[in-house]
N, C-alpha and C positions, 0 to 999 in steps of 0.2 A: 155759338157763332154760326147761326143759320144764315144761308145765303151768301156766305163768304167762301171763296175757293182758295184752297191752299194745299201744298204737297207735303209739308213738314211742319212740326211744331218744335221750336227751340225754347226750352224752359228750364227753370231751376228746380230745386228740390221741393218747393212748395206745391208744384203741380204733379208730383209723383204719386198719383192715386190710381188704383185699379180701374175706377169708373172712367176717368179721363182717358187712360190708355186704351180701354176697351172701345170707347167712342171713336178715338182716332183710328184704331185698327179697322172699325166698321167703315169709316170714310176712306180708307186706303191711304191715309197720311203716314208719313214716316215719323216715328216717335223719337225725339232727341231730347230726353229729359234726364238731368242728373239724378242719380238715385239717392233716396233717403237712406240713412245708415240703418234704419230698422227694417228695410225691405228683406223679406225672408228669402226670396229667390231673385238673385241679381239678374238684371237685363243688360244686354250688350247695347251700347250706344255708339254712334259714329263720331269718333273724336274729332275728325276734321271739320264736320259740320258744327259740332258743339263749340269749336273755337270762335266761330262767327258770333256767338251769343255775346261775348265780351265786347266785340266791336260795335254791335247794335246797342248794347247798354250804354257804352261810352257816347255814342251819337245822341241818344235820347237825353243823356246828362248834359251834353253841350247845348241841346235845344232848350233845355229848361233854364239855361243861363240868360236867355232873352226874357225880360220881364213880362212882356205882353203874352208870351206863350205860357210861362209859369203861372201867371195870375188869370189866364184866359180872359184878358181884358177886351177882346174883340166882341162886338155885339152880335155878329152873325156868324154862322158856320162858314160861310164863304170867305169872309175877311180873316177868320182864324186860320183857314186852310191856306190862304194867300200868305199870311205871316209865317206859317210853317215852311212854305216853299222859299220865301225870302231868307229866313234864318238858315235853312239847309244850304242855300246857295252861298251865303256868307261863310258858313262853316267849311264847305268844300273848297272855297277859294283861299282859305288860310294856309 
């Protein structure tokens, strides 16, 4: 994710790897990753921030209910982005 600024990464167990965590530590980002059950040394995570992951996943699930977004039917990146904004506005107005 070069060229993208962020302060934290919210992720599930699939991203619980030492390489990813080391890269995030180098960038100064907060690591909020659920731990895989096979991790030898458990890490502390911020439970309050991790709760947001569920809300974010639900939002993306609702976005995918819109056929044009799920199928990526828009021909240009700009029209796809506009469709995402429109769908987000509809979701937030419900």
